[in-house]
C-alpha positions as CSV (number, residue, x, y, z in Angstrom):
1,M,0.0,0.0,0.0
2,N,1.3,3.5,-0.9
3,V,1.1,5.5,2.3
4,K,2.1,9.2,2.3
5,I,4.5,9.4,5.2
6,E,8.1,10.7,5.6
7,P,10.4,8.5,3.5
8,S,12.6,7.0,6.3
9,W,9.6,6.0,8.3
10,H,8.1,4.5,5.1
11,E,11.1,2.3,4.8
12,H,11.0,1.2,8.4
13,L,7.3,0.6,8.5
14,Q,6.8,-0.9,5.0
15,A,6.0,-4.3,6.3
16,E,3.1,-2.9,8.4
17,F,1.6,-1.1,5.3
18,D,1.4,-4.4,3.5
19,K,-0.4,-6.4,6.3
20,P,-4.2,-7.1,6.2
21,Y,-4.9,-5.1,9.4
22,F,-3.6,-2.0,7.9
23,A,-5.8,-2.3,4.8
24,Q,-8.8,-2.7,7.2
25,L,-7.7,0.4,9.2
26,T,-7.4,2.4,6.1
27,D,-10.9,1.5,5.0
28,F,-12.2,2.3,8.5
29,V,-10.5,5.7,8.6
30,R,-11.5,6.7,5.1
31,H,-15.1,5.9,6.0
32,E,-15.0,7.8,9.3
33,Y,-13.5,10.9,7.6
34,S,-16.1,10.8,4.8
35,T,-19.1,10.4,7.1
36,Q,-18.1,12.0,10.4
37,T,-16.1,14.9,11.7
38,C,-12.8,13.5,12.7
39,Y,-9.5,14.9,13.9
40,P,-6.7,15.7,13.1
41,P,-7.2,17.0,9.5
42,G,-6.4,14.2,7.1
43,S,-3.2,15.8,6.0
44,L,-1.9,15.8,9.6
45,I,-2.6,12.1,10.6
46,F,1.1,11.3,10.1
47,N,2.4,14.6,11.2
48,A,4.4,13.3,14.1
49,F,6.4,11.1,11.6
50,N,6.7,13.7,9.0
51,L,8.2,16.4,11.3
52,C,10.6,14.0,12.9
53,P,12.2,11.6,10.5
54,F,13.5,8.2,11.9
55,S,17.2,9.3,11.7
56,N,16.4,12.4,13.8
57,V,14.5,10.8,16.7
58,K,16.2,11.3,20.1
59,V,13.2,11.4,22.4
60,V,9.7,9.7,22.2
61,I,6.7,11.0,24.2
62,I,3.8,8.7,24.0
63,G,0.2,9.9,24.2
64,Q,-3.0,8.0,23.9
65,D,-5.2,9.5,21.2
66,P,-5.7,12.9,19.6
67,Y,-7.7,15.8,21.2
68,H,-11.3,15.5,20.1
69,E,-12.6,19.0,20.1
70,P,-12.4,21.5,17.2
71,G,-9.1,23.2,16.3
72,Q,-7.0,21.2,18.8
73,A,-5.4,18.1,17.2
74,Q,-2.5,18.6,14.9
75,G,-1.1,15.1,14.8
76,L,1.3,15.5,17.6
77,S,0.7,14.2,21.1
78,F,-0.2,16.9,23.7
79,S,0.3,19.6,21.1
80,V,-2.3,22.1,20.0
81,A,-2.1,24.7,17.2
82,D,-0.8,28.2,17.7
83,G,-3.5,30.4,19.3
84,V,-5.5,27.4,20.7
85,P,-5.9,27.6,24.6
86,F,-3.8,25.1,26.4
87,P,-5.6,22.0,27.5
88,P,-5.0,21.1,31.2
89,S,-2.4,18.3,30.5
90,L,-0.4,20.7,28.4
91,Q,-0.7,23.4,31.1
92,N,0.8,20.9,33.6
93,I,3.6,20.0,31.2
94,F,4.6,23.6,30.8
95,K,4.4,24.1,34.6
96,E,6.7,21.2,35.1
97,I,9.2,22.5,32.6
98,Q,9.1,25.9,34.4
99,L,9.7,24.1,37.8
100,D,12.3,21.8,36.3
101,L,14.3,24.2,34.0
102,G,13.2,27.7,35.0
103,K,11.8,28.4,31.6
104,P,8.8,30.6,31.3
105,I,5.4,29.3,30.1
106,P,5.4,29.7,26.3
107,A,3.0,31.8,24.4
108,T,2.1,28.8,22.1
109,G,1.0,25.2,22.6
110,D,2.3,24.1,19.2
111,L,5.0,21.6,20.1
112,S,6.2,21.2,16.4
113,R,9.3,23.1,17.7
114,W,10.1,19.9,19.7
115,A,9.4,17.6,16.9
116,R,11.9,19.5,14.7
117,Q,14.6,18.9,17.4
118,G,14.1,15.1,17.4
119,V,11.1,14.6,19.8
120,L,8.6,12.1,18.2
121,L,5.2,13.1,19.8
122,L,3.5,9.9,19.1
123,N,-0.2,9.1,19.9
124,A,-0.9,5.4,20.1
125,T,-4.0,6.1,18.2
126,L,-3.7,8.6,15.3
127,T,-7.3,9.6,14.7
128,V,-10.5,10.2,16.6
129,R,-14.2,11.1,16.0
130,A,-15.1,14.6,17.1
131,H,-16.3,14.9,20.8
132,Q,-15.8,11.2,21.3
133,A,-12.6,10.3,23.2
134,A,-11.1,6.9,22.3
135,S,-13.6,6.4,19.4
136,H,-10.9,5.1,17.0
137,Q,-9.1,2.9,19.5
138,R,-8.7,-0.9,18.8
139,R,-9.1,-0.5,15.1
140,G,-5.5,-1.2,14.2
141,W,-3.6,2.1,15.0
142,E,-2.1,0.6,18.1
143,T,-0.6,-2.2,16.1
144,F,1.0,0.3,13.9
145,T,2.3,2.6,16.4
146,D,3.7,-0.3,18.5
147,A,5.6,-1.4,15.4
148,A,7.0,2.2,15.2
149,I,8.1,1.9,18.9
150,R,9.8,-1.4,18.2
151,A,11.4,-0.1,15.2
152,L,13.0,2.7,17.2
153,S,14.0,0.4,20.1
154,D,15.7,-2.1,17.8
155,G,17.1,0.3,15.2
156,K,18.5,3.2,17.3
157,D,20.6,3.6,20.4
158,H,20.3,5.8,23.5
159,L,16.9,7.2,23.0
160,V,14.8,8.6,25.8
161,F,11.2,7.2,25.9
162,I,9.0,9.3,28.1
163,L,5.8,7.5,29.3
164,W,3.2,9.4,31.3
165,G,0.3,7.5,32.8
166,G,-0.8,3.8,32.8
167,Y,-1.5,3.5,29.1
168,A,1.8,5.0,28.0
169,R,3.8,3.0,30.7
170,S,2.3,-0.2,29.3
171,K,4.4,0.4,26.2
172,A,7.6,-0.1,28.2
173,Q,7.5,-3.8,27.3
174,L,8.3,-2.9,23.7
175,I,11.5,-1.0,24.6
176,N,15.0,-2.4,25.2
177,R,15.9,-1.0,28.6
178,S,19.6,-2.1,28.3
179,K,20.2,0.7,25.6
180,H,17.5,3.3,26.1
181,L,16.3,5.4,29.0
182,I,12.7,5.0,30.0
183,L,11.2,7.9,32.2
184,E,7.8,7.1,33.8
185,S,5.4,9.0,35.9
186,V,1.7,9.6,36.4
187,H,-0.2,11.5,33.6
188,P,-0.1,15.3,33.6
189,S,-3.9,15.5,33.5
190,P,-5.1,17.4,36.6
191,L,-6.8,14.3,38.0
192,S,-3.5,12.4,38.1
193,A,-1.1,15.2,38.6
194,N,-2.8,16.7,41.5
195,R,-2.6,13.4,43.4
196,G,1.2,13.7,43.3
197,G,3.9,12.2,41.2
198,W,3.8,14.6,38.3
199,F,5.3,17.9,39.5
200,G,8.9,17.3,40.4
201,N,9.5,14.4,38.2
202,H,12.3,16.3,36.4
203,H,11.8,14.3,33.2
204,F,12.9,17.3,31.1
205,S,16.2,17.8,32.7
206,R,16.8,14.1,33.2
207,C,16.2,13.6,29.4
208,N,18.6,16.4,28.5
209,Q,21.3,15.0,30.9
210,W,21.0,11.6,29.2
211,L,21.3,13.1,25.7
212,T,24.4,15.2,26.7
213,E,26.0,12.2,28.2
214,H,25.5,10.3,24.9
215,G,26.8,13.0,22.7
216,E,23.5,14.4,21.6
217,Q,22.3,18.1,21.6
218,P,19.8,18.6,24.5
219,I,16.2,19.7,23.7
220,D,15.2,23.3,24.0
221,W,12.0,22.6,25.8
């Protein structure tokens, strides 16, 4: 199947595109987008991959599925387009960066600036029906994104995988801990973060320390 995705990712995931589940997933997504309002826009479904080629990946932040309200989702986990109010989880991410690194809260929630530095902002499910969280789960996206995580774990060295919340932490089994750093904590959503374990996790400074130790440029969070 000819999928429009960044060439290096196409090479690493070609086997997935040729499997029956992906054909079924494609049929489902096409039908949903033609009959329902879905997010992100079709051109941004593979945005995380397109902005962060395989060779550039240094950090992986795993989300669950896209924001499901108008104007929010842009194909990058936790990110929203410039000018869109910050969802609560993103607010708490920026607050922790401020606590951890002393950086001011940014004016925009568009995290494409992270993606271009080598942060793969990967949702496990890449599409969603408007106003219906998790509506496209268990349709095949998770199989595809798990394959991407495995490809990174097997094909690269010294990555940082950042896993927030139980769902993301379940992906740790796909990652080779002997050569990659896995940072885990509760989810930044207010329900989880306010119980403790989010603020003060120092994931952003710990990530940069690991990258520096392994000869990589740290991320300008």
